[in-house]
Residue frames relative to the residue before (quaternion, step in Angstrom):
aa qw qx qy qz dx dy dz
M 1.0000 0.0000 0.0000 0.0000 0.00 0.00 0.00
S 0.4416 -0.7024 0.5018 0.2445 3.60 -0.86 0.97
K 0.6384 -0.5298 0.3905 0.3992 3.56 -1.13 0.37
A 0.6558 0.4923 -0.3324 0.4660 3.55 0.89 -0.81
A 0.6215 0.5129 -0.3487 0.4785 3.69 1.00 -0.78
E 0.6658 0.4834 -0.3382 0.4567 3.68 0.86 -0.85
L 0.6625 0.5013 -0.3232 0.4531 3.62 0.86 -0.72
A 0.6596 0.4832 -0.3203 0.4783 3.52 1.03 -0.71
K 0.6050 0.5304 -0.3708 0.4639 3.61 1.07 -0.58
W 0.6985 0.4935 -0.2653 0.4453 3.56 0.85 -0.97
G 0.6002 0.5661 -0.3254 0.4620 3.49 1.32 -0.52
E 0.6385 0.4972 -0.3023 0.5037 3.54 1.12 -0.72
V 0.6345 0.5445 -0.3239 0.4428 3.55 1.06 -0.87
S 0.6595 0.4819 -0.3017 0.4918 3.53 0.95 -0.90
T 0.6464 0.5082 -0.3529 0.4465 3.61 0.90 -0.69
N 0.7046 0.4539 -0.2706 0.4737 3.62 0.97 -0.87
G 0.4331 -0.7027 0.4586 0.3291 3.65 1.28 -0.11
Q 0.3647 0.7648 -0.4610 0.2637 3.63 1.07 0.68
V 0.5768 0.6077 -0.3953 0.3765 3.55 1.17 -0.39
S 0.7021 0.4444 -0.2617 0.4910 3.55 0.83 -0.94
G 0.8173 0.2546 -0.1675 0.4891 3.64 -1.10 0.63
R 0.6466 -0.5148 0.3737 0.4210 3.64 -1.27 0.17
R 0.2779 -0.7733 0.5592 0.1098 3.40 -1.06 1.00
N 0.7272 0.4560 -0.2189 0.4641 3.45 0.90 -1.08
I 0.3069 -0.7551 0.5608 0.1453 3.67 -0.60 1.23
V 0.6502 0.5215 -0.3370 0.4379 3.64 1.08 -0.55
I 0.3345 -0.7326 0.5714 0.1579 3.55 -1.30 0.77
N 0.8091 0.1600 -0.0952 0.5574 3.64 -0.70 0.67
G 0.1841 0.8056 -0.5398 0.1604 3.62 1.01 0.75
A 0.7123 0.4620 -0.2383 0.4716 3.60 1.07 -0.67
M 0.4477 -0.7473 0.3958 0.2906 3.56 1.39 0.27
N 0.3871 0.7679 -0.4592 0.2226 3.61 1.17 0.37
V 0.7331 0.4044 -0.2331 0.4946 3.73 0.99 -0.52
A 0.1203 0.7594 -0.6295 0.1115 3.57 -0.83 1.01
Q 0.1444 -0.8480 0.5094 0.0248 3.54 0.19 1.35
R 0.6964 0.5022 -0.2906 0.4223 3.50 1.04 -0.94
S 0.7544 -0.2723 0.2185 0.5559 3.58 0.90 -1.02
A 0.5167 -0.6324 0.4805 0.3198 3.62 -1.09 0.48
S 0.8223 0.0278 0.0717 0.5638 3.53 1.06 -0.83
V 0.0227 0.7798 -0.6256 0.0019 3.52 -0.99 0.85
T 0.2859 -0.7653 0.5648 0.1166 3.55 -1.03 0.82
G 0.7841 0.3703 -0.2332 0.4400 3.62 -1.26 0.29
I 0.4385 0.7147 -0.4797 0.2585 3.57 0.95 0.37
G 0.4606 0.6666 -0.4896 0.3223 3.65 -1.11 0.68
A 0.6579 0.5000 -0.3809 0.4149 3.57 0.98 -0.45
T 0.8086 0.1666 -0.0288 0.5635 3.53 1.06 -0.82
S 0.4850 -0.5956 0.5417 0.3415 3.63 -1.32 0.41
G 0.3592 0.7421 -0.5468 0.1462 3.47 -1.42 0.41
Y 0.4992 -0.5671 0.5492 0.3573 3.66 -1.25 0.01
Y 0.0746 -0.8394 0.5376 -0.0284 3.46 -0.75 1.37
T 0.8224 0.0877 -0.0186 0.5618 3.59 0.74 -0.94
I 0.8571 0.1905 -0.0897 0.4701 3.57 -0.41 -1.28
D 0.5342 -0.6775 0.4096 0.2964 3.52 -0.77 1.16
R 0.8369 0.2341 -0.2508 0.4266 3.45 -1.28 0.91
Y 0.7036 0.4617 -0.2566 0.4754 3.59 1.21 -0.03
Q 0.1804 -0.8251 0.5355 -0.0030 3.38 -0.42 1.47
I 0.2757 -0.6885 0.6347 0.2169 3.66 -1.11 0.69
I 0.1485 -0.7492 0.6441 0.0426 3.37 -1.09 1.06
S 0.1622 0.8100 -0.5438 0.1478 3.68 -0.40 1.15
G 0.0482 0.8123 -0.5780 0.0619 3.48 -1.06 0.74
A 0.8936 0.1082 -0.0607 0.4315 3.53 -1.09 0.82
T 0.5808 0.6145 -0.3654 0.3892 3.64 1.18 0.00
A 0.3823 -0.6897 0.5522 0.2707 3.60 -1.10 0.54
G 0.4774 0.6813 -0.4249 0.3568 3.59 1.26 -0.21
R 0.0184 0.7868 -0.6152 -0.0454 3.51 -1.13 0.63
F 0.0516 -0.8209 0.5687 0.0006 3.63 -1.12 0.54
T 0.4981 -0.6092 0.5546 0.2706 3.49 -1.43 0.25
M 0.1254 -0.7511 0.6454 0.0592 3.70 -0.91 0.90
A 0.1310 0.8085 -0.5602 0.1239 3.57 -0.72 0.99
Q 0.3607 -0.6639 0.6138 0.2290 3.43 -1.36 0.50
V 0.0338 -0.8524 0.5177 -0.0651 3.50 -0.46 1.43
A 0.4561 -0.6327 0.5349 0.3249 3.58 -1.18 0.47
D 0.1383 0.7747 -0.5942 0.1659 3.56 -0.62 1.17
V 0.1042 -0.8783 0.4641 0.0477 3.59 0.52 1.09
H 0.3061 0.7019 -0.5784 0.2811 3.73 -0.61 1.04
D 0.8873 0.0693 -0.0525 0.4530 3.46 -1.30 0.70
G 0.7157 -0.4284 0.2740 0.4787 3.62 0.96 0.66
F 0.6418 0.5040 -0.3652 0.4480 3.57 1.17 0.17
A 0.2539 -0.7735 0.5599 0.1540 3.62 -0.99 0.83
N 0.8026 0.2248 -0.1280 0.5375 3.65 1.08 -0.40
A 0.0389 -0.7817 0.6222 0.0196 3.48 -1.30 0.51
M 0.4745 -0.5878 0.5722 0.3192 3.64 -1.37 0.29
K 0.0066 -0.7854 0.6186 -0.0205 3.49 -0.98 0.98
L 0.1698 -0.7671 0.6174 0.0393 3.49 -0.89 1.15
T 0.0354 0.8160 -0.5767 -0.0166 3.65 -0.60 0.87
C 0.4643 -0.6889 0.5119 0.2185 3.60 -0.79 1.22
T 0.1066 -0.8002 0.5900 0.0109 3.56 -0.72 1.13
T 0.7844 0.1296 -0.0589 0.6037 3.55 1.20 -0.63
A 0.3022 -0.7708 0.5285 0.1876 3.65 -0.41 1.12
D 0.2338 -0.7187 0.6387 0.1443 3.53 -1.46 0.31
A 0.1983 -0.8330 0.5157 0.0304 3.53 -0.02 1.37
S 0.8018 0.2705 -0.1188 0.5195 3.47 1.13 -0.64
I 0.1270 -0.8733 0.4683 0.0433 3.39 0.12 1.37
A 0.3094 -0.7558 0.5491 0.1778 3.59 -0.59 1.16
A 0.7081 -0.4932 0.3210 0.3904 3.64 -1.26 0.48
G 0.8087 0.3704 -0.1550 0.4299 3.51 0.86 -1.01
E 0.4257 0.7158 -0.4586 0.3099 3.56 1.23 0.30
Y 0.1124 0.7692 -0.6254 0.0680 3.42 -1.33 0.57
M 0.0807 0.7910 -0.6061 0.0219 3.52 -1.23 0.55
G 0.1943 0.7959 -0.5491 0.1651 3.53 -0.83 0.91
I 0.4940 -0.6310 0.5346 0.2684 3.57 -1.45 0.13
H 0.0853 -0.8189 0.5662 0.0403 3.61 -0.60 0.99
Y 0.0707 -0.7597 0.6441 0.0552 3.43 -1.30 0.67
R 0.1696 -0.8463 0.5049 0.0051 3.59 -0.34 1.26
I 0.1367 -0.8068 0.5745 0.0188 3.58 -1.05 0.99
E 0.4829 -0.6288 0.5331 0.2954 3.60 -1.15 0.79
G 0.5972 -0.5861 0.4506 0.3112 3.49 -1.32 0.66
Q 0.6650 0.5097 -0.3253 0.4383 3.61 0.92 -0.89
D 0.6471 0.4640 -0.3499 0.4935 3.70 1.16 -0.24
L 0.7063 0.5146 -0.2763 0.4000 3.62 1.09 0.04
Q 0.4396 0.7865 -0.3821 0.2052 3.41 1.38 -0.20
Q 0.5649 0.6041 -0.3556 0.4353 3.60 1.35 -0.61
I 0.6291 0.5428 -0.3860 0.4007 3.63 1.02 -0.33
K 0.2762 -0.8266 0.4572 0.1774 3.66 1.40 -0.22
K 0.1872 0.8063 -0.5296 0.1854 3.47 1.22 0.79
G 0.7921 0.3003 -0.2578 0.4647 3.55 -1.14 0.83
T 0.6565 0.4531 -0.3036 0.5211 3.55 1.37 0.24
S 0.6118 -0.5850 0.3519 0.3996 3.63 -1.09 0.29
D 0.6612 0.4530 -0.2812 0.5278 3.55 1.49 -0.22
A 0.2263 0.7939 -0.5365 0.1749 3.59 1.13 0.57
E 0.3736 -0.7659 0.5005 0.1527 3.41 -1.15 0.92
K 0.4639 -0.5946 0.5458 0.3651 3.63 -1.21 0.31
V 0.1569 -0.7577 0.6263 0.0952 3.45 -1.19 0.64
T 0.1948 -0.7661 0.6050 0.0958 3.61 -1.14 0.86
I 0.1152 -0.7592 0.6394 0.0403 3.49 -1.04 1.02
S 0.0446 -0.7951 0.6041 -0.0307 3.45 -0.94 0.95
F 0.1430 0.7856 -0.5951 0.0901 3.63 -1.16 0.55
Y 0.4192 -0.7037 0.5342 0.2091 3.53 -1.31 0.38
V 0.0570 0.8126 -0.5776 0.0539 3.56 -0.75 0.94
K 0.0976 0.7479 -0.6563 -0.0194 3.46 -1.43 0.35
G 0.1647 -0.7348 0.6510 0.0956 3.68 -1.34 0.18
N 0.6564 -0.4732 0.4556 0.3710 3.36 -1.69 -0.33
A 0.7901 0.0734 -0.0270 0.6080 3.57 1.38 -0.28
S 0.6413 -0.5170 0.3881 0.4133 3.54 -1.26 0.23
A 0.0398 0.7800 -0.6106 0.1312 3.68 -0.84 0.91
T 0.1932 -0.7330 0.6332 0.1566 3.55 -1.40 0.36
Y 0.0202 -0.7823 0.6215 -0.0377 3.58 -0.81 1.04
M 0.4576 -0.6981 0.5149 0.1954 3.55 -1.45 0.23
L 0.1861 -0.7196 0.6564 0.1292 3.46 -1.05 0.85
E 0.0961 -0.7871 0.6092 -0.0006 3.59 -0.54 1.18
V 0.1051 -0.7555 0.6443 0.0548 3.61 -0.90 0.91
K 0.0291 -0.8324 0.5528 -0.0260 3.57 -0.50 1.15
D 0.3235 -0.6914 0.6231 0.1706 3.54 -0.95 1.17
S 0.2197 -0.8241 0.5039 0.1369 3.67 -0.03 1.08
D 0.6104 0.5553 -0.3665 0.4298 3.65 1.16 -0.48
N 0.8277 0.1972 -0.1046 0.5149 3.51 0.93 -0.72
T 0.3871 -0.7628 0.4126 0.3131 3.53 1.38 0.30
R 0.3749 0.6813 -0.5215 0.3512 3.58 0.64 1.16
L 0.1453 -0.8206 0.5522 0.0227 3.61 -0.80 1.04
N 0.0596 -0.7440 0.6607 0.0796 3.50 -1.35 0.51
H 0.1923 -0.8428 0.5027 0.0008 3.44 -0.89 1.12
N 0.0852 0.8099 -0.5777 0.0554 3.81 -0.81 0.88
Q 0.3588 -0.7232 0.5492 0.2159 3.48 -0.68 1.03
F 0.0180 0.7953 -0.6031 -0.0590 3.45 -1.24 0.34
A 0.4144 -0.7294 0.5107 0.1884 3.65 -1.15 0.78
V 0.2413 -0.7329 0.6323 0.0698 3.32 -1.35 0.95
T 0.0355 -0.7688 0.6373 0.0407 3.62 -0.97 0.72
T 0.6640 -0.4769 0.3826 0.4304 3.62 -1.28 -0.16
D 0.6783 0.4349 -0.3032 0.5087 3.62 1.18 -0.08
W 0.5616 -0.5491 0.4829 0.3871 3.61 -1.24 0.38
T 0.0038 -0.7773 0.6261 -0.0618 3.42 -0.98 1.14
R 0.2526 -0.7552 0.5642 0.2181 3.58 -0.96 0.78
I 0.2361 -0.7552 0.6039 0.0969 3.50 -0.71 1.16
E 0.0616 -0.7802 0.6225 -0.0059 3.57 -0.97 1.07
I 0.0658 0.7967 -0.5967 0.0698 3.59 -0.66 1.11
T 0.1859 -0.7822 0.5892 0.0799 3.44 -0.97 1.08
L 0.2638 -0.7827 0.5342 0.1800 3.56 -0.54 1.06
N 0.4702 -0.6055 0.5427 0.3432 3.61 -1.06 0.66
A 0.6078 -0.5585 0.4630 0.3227 3.54 -1.41 0.72
D 0.2233 -0.7662 0.5933 0.1051 3.61 -1.03 0.74
T 0.1320 -0.8129 0.5592 0.0950 3.67 -0.38 1.07
T 0.6522 0.4772 -0.3471 0.4759 3.59 1.15 0.19
G 0.8470 0.2165 -0.1410 0.4646 3.47 -0.99 0.90
A 0.1110 -0.8322 0.5403 0.0573 3.56 -0.29 1.37
F 0.5290 -0.5896 0.4972 0.3540 3.61 -1.20 0.43
T 0.4799 -0.6459 0.5208 0.2851 3.60 -1.09 0.76
D 0.3297 -0.7354 0.5628 0.1835 3.68 -0.74 0.93
D 0.5103 0.5813 -0.4895 0.4026 3.64 0.26 1.45
N 0.6194 -0.5487 0.4104 0.3832 3.63 -1.29 -0.23
G 0.4565 0.6380 -0.4876 0.3832 3.57 1.07 0.59
L 0.6866 -0.4718 0.4021 0.3797 3.45 -1.50 0.12
S 0.0118 -0.8041 0.5940 -0.0218 3.52 -0.80 1.06
L 0.8257 0.1035 -0.0315 0.5536 3.60 0.92 -0.71
E 0.0938 -0.7832 0.6120 0.0573 3.62 -1.03 0.78
L 0.1870 -0.7363 0.6351 0.1400 3.50 -1.00 0.90
S 0.0111 -0.8557 0.5174 -0.0077 3.77 -0.50 0.89
F 0.1629 -0.7654 0.6100 0.1246 3.51 -0.67 0.98
W 0.1263 -0.8322 0.5356 0.0674 3.60 -0.24 1.14
L 0.1646 -0.8298 0.5331 0.0106 3.56 -0.72 1.16
H 0.7909 0.1286 0.0022 0.5982 3.59 1.16 -0.33
G 0.2430 0.7730 -0.5681 0.1435 3.57 -1.07 0.81
G 0.4471 -0.6886 0.5259 0.2223 3.52 -1.31 0.60
S 0.7432 -0.4419 0.2563 0.4321 3.56 -1.25 0.18
T 0.5070 0.6320 -0.4411 0.3859 3.64 1.13 -0.38
Y 0.7670 0.3434 -0.1229 0.5280 3.67 1.18 -0.84
T 0.7551 0.4298 -0.2058 0.4502 3.57 1.20 -0.30
S 0.6142 0.6383 -0.2981 0.3555 3.50 1.32 -0.36
G 0.5568 0.6230 -0.3657 0.4099 3.57 1.37 0.02
T 0.6281 -0.5037 0.4529 0.3830 3.53 -1.20 -0.88
Y 0.3023 -0.7612 0.5424 0.1872 3.60 -0.79 0.94
T 0.0338 0.7694 -0.6373 0.0251 3.54 -0.81 0.98
A 0.3452 -0.7791 0.4835 0.2001 3.62 -0.41 1.25
N 0.9068 0.0198 0.0040 0.4211 3.49 -1.37 0.65
T 0.4464 0.6339 -0.4588 0.4341 3.50 0.91 1.26
W 0.2586 -0.7675 0.5484 0.2081 3.54 -0.73 0.91
A 0.1577 0.7844 -0.5829 0.1417 3.58 -0.88 0.95
G 0.6600 -0.5013 0.3746 0.4157 3.44 -1.26 0.24
Q 0.6468 -0.5627 0.3604 0.3675 3.50 -1.30 0.31
T 0.1286 0.7492 -0.6479 0.0484 3.59 -0.81 0.92
N 0.4459 -0.7752 0.3821 0.2330 3.53 -0.24 1.31
A 0.6154 0.5780 -0.3114 0.4362 3.57 1.07 -0.85
N 0.7395 0.4333 -0.2436 0.4539 3.64 1.14 -0.57
R 0.4840 0.7526 -0.3660 0.2558 3.49 1.36 -0.17
L 0.8329 0.1975 -0.0246 0.5164 3.46 0.96 -1.03
V 0.2226 0.8283 -0.4914 0.1516 3.61 1.32 0.49
G 0.8661 0.2348 -0.1151 0.4259 3.57 -1.06 0.74
I 0.5584 0.6350 -0.3991 0.3545 3.57 1.21 0.08
S 0.5161 -0.5908 0.5208 0.3367 3.57 -1.28 0.46
S 0.3847 -0.6729 0.5599 0.2927 3.60 -1.34 0.14
F 0.4418 -0.6832 0.5221 0.2560 3.50 -0.91 1.04
F 0.7072 0.4934 -0.2394 0.4462 3.59 1.07 -0.72
D 0.4069 0.7362 -0.4616 0.2817 3.64 1.32 0.24
S 0.8113 0.0554 0.0146 0.5818 3.62 1.13 -0.35
T 0.5260 -0.6596 0.4678 0.2634 3.54 -1.13 0.77
D 0.5487 0.5813 -0.3586 0.4821 3.47 1.55 -0.15
R 0.6005 0.6284 -0.3861 0.3090 3.63 1.08 -0.51
T 0.0556 -0.7656 0.6408 -0.0110 3.40 -1.30 0.97
F 0.0624 -0.7610 0.6419 0.0708 3.57 -1.21 0.42
F 0.1281 -0.7537 0.6443 0.0223 3.55 -1.03 1.04
L 0.0298 -0.7521 0.6572 -0.0404 3.56 -1.16 0.90
T 0.2411 0.7130 -0.6427 0.1429 3.62 -1.18 0.76
G 0.8069 0.3167 -0.2584 0.4265 3.48 -1.46 0.11
L 0.1858 0.7864 -0.5569 0.1923 3.60 0.86 0.96
Q 0.1007 0.7733 -0.6222 0.0694 3.61 -0.80 1.08
M 0.0813 -0.7337 0.6741 0.0249 3.53 -1.26 0.68
E 0.0800 0.8140 -0.5532 0.1579 3.57 -0.64 1.19
V 0.5011 -0.6171 0.5088 0.3306 3.58 -1.09 0.61
G 0.6759 0.4486 -0.3890 0.4365 3.49 -1.18 0.78
S 0.5393 -0.6262 0.4907 0.2761 3.58 -1.48 0.26
V 0.6456 0.4906 -0.3361 0.4791 3.67 1.09 0.32
A 0.3268 -0.6747 0.6274 0.2105 3.61 -1.11 0.83
T 0.1278 -0.7913 0.5932 0.0753 3.61 -0.31 1.15
P 0.6974 -0.4253 0.3326 0.4713 3.61 -1.27 0.32
F 0.5699 -0.6108 0.4178 0.3572 3.57 -1.08 0.59
E 0.4016 -0.7484 0.4966 0.1789 3.44 -1.01 1.02
H 0.1268 -0.8224 0.5474 0.0894 3.58 -0.18 1.17
R 0.1377 -0.7760 0.6084 0.0928 3.55 -1.10 0.72
S 0.6089 -0.5678 0.3970 0.3864 3.56 -1.10 0.30
F 0.6413 -0.5551 0.3762 0.3729 3.57 -1.03 0.76
G 0.6419 0.5268 -0.3305 0.4486 3.66 1.08 -0.85
E 0.6913 0.4771 -0.2839 0.4625 3.56 0.86 -0.94
E 0.6246 0.5307 -0.3412 0.4602 3.57 1.05 -0.71
L 0.6599 0.5164 -0.3131 0.4470 3.56 0.93 -0.98
A 0.6242 0.5433 -0.3401 0.4466 3.58 1.00 -0.85
L 0.6712 0.4757 -0.3185 0.4709 3.62 0.83 -0.94
C 0.6193 0.5460 -0.3397 0.4506 3.57 0.97 -0.78
Q 0.6749 0.5173 -0.2933 0.4369 3.67 0.99 -0.84
R 0.4682 0.6268 -0.4742 0.4038 3.50 1.05 0.07
Y 0.7622 0.3438 -0.1632 0.5237 3.60 1.17 -0.76
L 0.8267 0.0394 0.0014 0.5612 3.53 1.14 -0.50
Q 0.0357 0.7790 -0.6243 0.0453 3.48 -0.87 0.96
K 0.0577 -0.8071 0.5835 -0.0686 3.54 -0.79 1.27
Y 0.1318 -0.7708 0.6232 0.0097 3.44 -0.66 1.24
T 0.1250 -0.8204 0.5579 0.0060 3.58 -0.55 1.30
G 0.5615 -0.5715 0.4724 0.3674 3.65 -1.30 0.45
V 0.2352 -0.7225 0.6375 0.1277 3.43 -1.39 0.55
A 0.5238 -0.7057 0.3766 0.2930 3.60 -0.56 1.20
A 0.7021 0.4842 -0.2655 0.4495 3.57 0.93 -0.98
V 0.7885 0.3517 -0.1382 0.4852 3.59 0.85 -1.00
K 0.0860 -0.8509 0.5057 0.1131 3.53 1.20 -0.84
T 0.5568 0.4821 -0.4591 0.4967 3.64 0.78 0.91
F 0.4284 -0.6936 0.5387 0.2126 3.50 -1.29 0.48
P 0.4805 -0.6931 0.4539 0.2876 3.60 -0.90 0.95
H 0.8003 0.2853 -0.2047 0.4860 3.61 -1.31 0.52
T 0.6279 0.5363 -0.3816 0.4154 3.68 1.08 0.34
A 0.3601 -0.7633 0.5008 0.1921 3.54 -0.62 1.25
P 0.6375 -0.5300 0.3631 0.4251 3.65 -1.17 0.49
L 0.3725 -0.6777 0.5832 0.2487 3.48 -1.22 0.58
M 0.1955 -0.7919 0.5680 0.1102 3.72 -0.66 1.05
A 0.3776 -0.7814 0.4673 0.1688 3.60 -0.68 1.08
W 0.0473 -0.7762 0.6261 0.0575 3.53 -1.09 0.60
N 0.4337 -0.7273 0.4675 0.2537 3.62 -0.60 1.15
A 0.6314 0.5759 -0.3923 0.3404 3.60 0.91 -0.82
T 0.7871 0.2255 -0.1670 0.5493 3.70 0.93 -0.59
N 0.3282 -0.7417 0.5172 0.2732 3.62 1.21 -0.08
A 0.6034 0.4783 -0.3950 0.5011 3.67 0.75 0.96
A 0.1706 -0.7362 0.6523 0.0589 3.41 -1.52 0.43
N 0.1640 -0.7861 0.5913 0.0737 3.46 -1.38 0.53
A 0.0166 -0.7749 0.6319 0.0033 3.53 -1.25 0.50
M 0.4249 -0.6655 0.5619 0.2464 3.51 -1.35 0.47
L 0.1192 -0.7079 0.6886 0.1020 3.61 -0.98 0.86
S 0.2166 -0.7652 0.6039 0.0530 3.52 -0.81 1.38
T 0.4195 -0.7056 0.5140 0.2487 3.52 -0.97 0.83
T 0.6262 -0.5502 0.4302 0.3465 3.60 -1.24 0.54
V 0.7605 0.0107 0.0498 0.6473 3.47 1.02 -1.05
T 0.6230 -0.4989 0.4389 0.4127 3.55 -1.36 0.43
M 0.3023 -0.7552 0.5507 0.1871 3.67 -0.85 0.87
R 0.6730 -0.5340 0.3264 0.3942 3.49 -1.27 0.36
A 0.7658 -0.0129 0.0782 0.6382 3.58 1.17 -0.78
A 0.6802 -0.4295 0.4067 0.4330 3.46 -1.42 0.10
S 0.3448 -0.8125 0.4448 0.1521 3.61 -0.44 1.27
T 0.4164 -0.5881 0.6192 0.3119 3.46 -1.51 0.07
V 0.2034 -0.8098 0.5473 0.0567 3.56 -0.68 1.24
T 0.0018 -0.7785 0.6272 -0.0251 3.51 -0.96 0.95
E 0.0475 -0.8034 0.5906 0.0590 3.68 -1.12 0.52
S 0.0421 -0.7665 0.6378 0.0626 3.56 -1.26 0.26
G 0.8601 0.2127 -0.0982 0.4532 3.57 -1.06 0.72
L 0.4734 0.6882 -0.4485 0.3179 3.54 1.14 0.60
R 0.0258 -0.7569 0.6529 0.0104 3.56 -1.20 0.56
L 0.4952 -0.6269 0.5350 0.2749 3.47 -1.49 0.29
R 0.0921 -0.8134 0.5724 0.0476 3.70 -0.86 0.73
S 0.0376 -0.7678 0.6396 0.0096 3.59 -1.01 0.89
A 0.5293 -0.5976 0.5150 0.3122 3.57 -1.10 0.72
E 0.7142 0.4562 -0.2708 0.4565 3.64 0.95 -0.74
L 0.8083 0.2799 -0.0973 0.5088 3.56 0.97 -0.96
G 0.4550 -0.6879 0.4538 0.3373 3.63 1.26 -0.20
N 0.7337 -0.4099 0.3131 0.4423 3.57 -1.29 -0.58
F 0.1620 0.7638 -0.6182 0.0911 3.41 -1.24 0.76
D 0.5356 -0.6819 0.4243 0.2610 3.52 -1.03 0.79
G 0.0171 -0.7629 0.6462 0.0143 3.63 -1.25 0.55
T 0.5202 -0.5818 0.5254 0.3389 3.42 -1.52 -0.04
F 0.2328 -0.7989 0.5509 0.0638 3.54 -0.71 1.16
A 0.0360 0.7682 -0.6386 0.0278 3.63 -1.02 0.88
F 0.2331 -0.7656 0.5863 0.1251 3.51 -1.16 0.67
A 0.0273 0.8078 -0.5805 0.0983 3.58 -0.86 0.98
S 0.7965 0.2767 -0.2272 0.4872 3.59 -1.25 0.15
I 0.2132 0.8256 -0.4968 0.1618 3.44 0.98 0.87
T 0.0397 -0.7911 0.6075 -0.0593 3.63 -0.67 1.11
V 0.6935 -0.4458 0.3690 0.4292 3.50 -1.42 -0.27
D 0.7424 0.4092 -0.2213 0.4821 3.50 1.30 -0.33
G 0.8017 -0.2233 0.1014 0.5450 3.56 1.17 0.27
C 0.2769 -0.7565 0.5609 0.1910 3.54 -1.17 -0.43
D 0.4768 -0.6199 0.5262 0.3339 3.54 -1.29 0.17
I 0.2152 -0.7638 0.5984 0.1103 3.45 -1.07 0.87
G 0.0178 -0.8245 0.5614 0.0683 3.60 -0.49 0.94
V 0.1599 -0.7744 0.6064 0.0836 3.61 -1.09 0.72
G 0.1093 0.7863 -0.6033 0.0761 3.58 -0.94 0.85
S 0.7837 0.3378 -0.2688 0.4466 3.47 -1.42 -0.17
V 0.3147 0.7459 -0.5106 0.2895 3.53 0.60 1.21
S 0.0560 -0.7684 0.6339 0.0673 3.59 -1.24 0.42
P 0.4476 -0.1883 -0.8650 0.1267 1.49 -1.59 1.88
N 0.6582 -0.4883 0.3568 0.4484 3.60 -1.14 0.14
L 0.5100 -0.6426 0.4758 0.3171 3.45 -1.19 0.69
V 0.3869 -0.7364 0.5316 0.1597 3.57 -1.20 0.73
T 0.4317 -0.6886 0.5064 0.2881 3.60 -0.72 0.88
G 0.7662 0.3215 -0.2595 0.4922 3.57 -0.90 1.04
N 0.5998 0.5080 -0.3962 0.4745 3.60 1.11 -0.33
T 0.3244 -0.7083 0.5910 0.2092 3.50 -1.30 0.57
Y 0.1462 -0.8033 0.5767 0.0275 3.58 -0.95 1.05
M 0.1622 -0.7669 0.6121 0.1048 3.57 -1.13 0.66
I 0.4524 -0.5997 0.5635 0.3437 3.52 -1.26 0.49
S 0.0119 0.8131 -0.5816 -0.0193 3.57 -0.88 0.72
S 0.5041 -0.6455 0.4934 0.2931 3.62 -1.35 0.27
T 0.4167 -0.6832 0.5275 0.2852 3.56 -1.10 0.56
D 0.7818 -0.0761 0.0313 0.6181 3.60 1.18 -0.47
T 0.7388 -0.4358 0.2894 0.4250 3.56 -1.36 0.03
S 0.6417 0.4889 -0.3509 0.4755 3.71 1.11 -0.37
S 0.4682 0.6658 -0.4803 0.3267 3.67 1.01 -0.01
Y 0.1189 0.8048 -0.5776 0.0671 3.59 -1.15 0.54
I 0.2360 -0.6450 0.6966 0.2077 3.38 -1.63 0.28
Q 0.0002 0.8351 -0.5500 0.0072 3.60 -0.84 0.89
L 0.1901 -0.7575 0.6231 0.0420 3.56 -0.81 1.15
D 0.0521 -0.8199 0.5663 -0.0660 3.62 -0.75 1.31
S 0.0931 0.7935 -0.5964 0.0778 3.57 -0.64 1.03
E 0.1631 0.8081 -0.5381 0.1757 3.58 1.14 0.81
L 0.5830 -0.5780 0.4595 0.3389 3.56 -1.31 0.56
């Protein structure tokens, strides 16, 4: 970009008031936080959150499989990227197949767009992509409150490229002002004829017609050589893609913890942080403690655990049955029962981990 063009861009940014305050609506756009795992193999049979925080894989009916990983790929001020690597190709694409990456946003974080009003704003989405070969994929923006979609194809090459897409303002359908799902950004990488047999119309808000959603895209599963990299995702109000807004790791982690908090075992200590002592009562041979969250979560979470045990200074380690109740946005009760030997009144007990892979996970993703 020439100096004159850069100055013109920043002139418009200043006029729109985008310099002051937070610009990027997306959390973890630089792919720095991965609480669940840094790499997961064999993805493709089911949808789910696997690695990098806030990014969900949506997949259905395909025989294709891939590895999803957080990788170091330093460029343009970024240290990390998401990488998908095809490990099983899908040479015969059935009509109902699909695969993509979803990013979901709460309605109360989108009110500044003024969607559904006569003052609706344009929105600019930018991101960096590359692959092992040239390909065409689709960015779909879906207003989930009103089932209105906007589609834009984008090209991938073997070099990092910044894609900049400005969406036309939509005066139809307002976002609900709550903590529920209102907007989805979807990077579609594979689809069957159910989604590709219609007509592609760029940058137009319209009701959902499945045949028009993935028209003209390549298939990520066309070869086991196929890769797809993504980083630097930014969504901002206005018609200009400003330089990516980098935030500190600590701030980014705290924002991600609204949706996921994972407490992992530590080999040397083998206790979980933020866990109160468990006080034993002989009458029921059970104990309870409160797990408090680091930050307030979006909603009452789904709690899972693996590799937990009870520990006592007097009795050492022993296994029990763990249950979670009174789950709120600020934590949950952990109940432990059915243990042997019996618990002793007056002893102090701690939840401990059996190894470094043990965890307690609280999930309130959209």
